[in-house]
Structure formats: structure tokens, C-alpha cells
C-alpha positions in Angstrom: 3.1 23.1 67.6 4.0 22.5 64.0 3.9 26.2 62.9 6.9 28.1 61.9 6.5 31.5 63.3 8.4 34.4 61.7 7.8 36.9 64.3 8.2 34.7 67.6 6.0 35.8 70.0 4.5 38.6 68.0 0.7 39.3 68.3 -1.5 38.7 65.2 -1.9 42.5 64.9 1.9 43.4 64.7 1.9 40.5 61.9 -1.1 41.9 59.9 0.7 45.3 60.1 4.0 43.8 58.9 2.3 42.1 56.2 0.3 45.0 54.8 3.4 47.1 55.0 5.0 44.6 52.5 2.2 44.5 50.2 2.3 48.4 50.2 5.7 48.7 49.5 5.7 46.0 46.8 2.6 47.9 44.9 4.3 51.2 45.4 7.5 49.8 43.7 5.3 48.5 40.9 3.8 52.1 40.2 7.4 53.4 40.5 8.6 51.2 37.7 5.5 51.3 35.7 5.8 55.4 35.8 9.4 55.5 34.9 8.9 52.9 32.1 6.3 55.1 30.5 8.5 58.2 30.8 11.6 56.1 29.1 9.6 55.3 26.4 9.9 58.8 24.7 13.2 59.4 23.3 15.6 60.5 26.0 12.9 61.5 28.4 13.3 62.0 32.0 16.0 61.1 34.3 17.8 59.0 31.6 18.5 61.8 29.3 21.9 62.6 30.5 22.9 59.2 30.0 21.9 58.4 26.5 24.3 59.1 23.4 22.3 61.0 20.8 25.2 61.1 18.1 25.5 58.6 15.4 29.0 58.3 13.8 28.4 58.3 9.9 30.8 57.5 7.3 30.3 60.6 5.5 31.4 62.4 8.3 34.8 60.7 8.0 34.2 58.0 10.7 35.1 54.6 9.7 35.4 51.4 11.6 38.3 49.8 9.4 41.4 51.9 7.8 41.7 51.1 4.0 44.9 49.1 3.7 44.1 48.3 -0.1 47.0 50.5 -1.0 49.5 48.1 0.3 48.5 45.2 -2.2 51.4 44.0 -4.1 53.9 46.3 -2.0 57.2 44.9 -0.8 58.1 45.4 3.1 60.6 44.4 5.4 59.8 42.5 8.8 60.5 44.7 11.8 59.3 41.7 14.1 59.4 37.8 13.4 56.1 37.0 11.9 54.9 33.8 13.7 52.6 34.2 11.8 51.5 37.6 12.8 53.8 40.5 13.3 54.7 43.9 12.0 56.6 45.0 8.8 57.2 48.3 7.5 56.3 49.4 3.9 58.1 52.9 3.1 58.6 53.8 6.7 55.2 52.9 7.7 54.3 50.2 10.2 52.0 47.6 9.3 50.6 44.8 11.3 50.4 41.6 9.1 49.7 37.6 9.1 51.6 35.3 6.9 50.4 32.3 5.1 51.4 30.0 7.8 54.9 29.8 7.8 57.3 31.9 10.2 59.7 34.8 8.9 62.4 36.0 10.6 62.9 39.7 11.3 64.8 41.5 8.7 63.4 39.5 5.6 61.4 40.8 2.8 57.9 40.0 2.2 55.3 40.8 -0.3 51.6 41.8 0.4 49.3 39.2 -1.6 46.0 39.9 0.0 44.1 42.7 1.9 40.8 41.9 3.3 39.6 44.5 5.6 42.3 45.1 8.2 43.9 41.8 7.5 47.0 42.1 5.6 48.3 38.6 4.2 52.0 38.4 3.4 54.5 35.9 1.8 58.1 35.6 2.1 60.3 36.6 -0.9 
């Protein structure tokens, strides 16, 4: 009795039906996956139509990923928070998130914007 029996004491006919059922379910699953895959190859086809976003955000429509902060280049602002080395300053009443060259600057001190790279605004204490 070195055999391992999955269905202990079950007849061979029952085991054959169980194996055939498992194979039939696997084949049916493969057909379902192939069918749904062929339908989804068309743009927004079938059941996934409601889940797919069709819109694209274009720059010409006013969508941008980074707000242009180059207008602050050379401006002088006052620290609202301590810059360690990042923090917030105000330039003409507008809050701006900035980074220093590496030094710490206390709240209330004046700083000058020396570089703007995308959304990164670099300042130096004056």
C-alpha cells in the first residue's frame, strides 16, 4: 500500500468523473480567457468599456504637470517657516515652497531666489 489515495475508498468510476470534471473546467476557463482577450484587443470593447479612461490631458487644453515658477527668479522673499533646508517663503504675499543651498535659515529672514528648475526653487540667505 504505497499508493496515496486522494479520494480514500472511492471507486475508480468516481475518480474518473472527478478528473474529467477538472479537465472540462480548465478547458472552459481557457476558452473564456481567450474570448475575453480577443474582445479587449479592440479599443474599449466589451465589459471593460466603463473602466477605461478615453481622455488625454493636453498642454494646449491648459493641463500642465508643473506650475511655471520662473517668474520668481531673482525675487526676494521672507521665510514663513525655518528652512532646514526646505520650507516656505512668501514673495509678494504668495507662499512658495523652496530649498536652500544647504544652510539652515530662520523664520523671518530674507532670502533671494537664485535658481528655478521646474517646481524646485533654490534660495540663498541675504
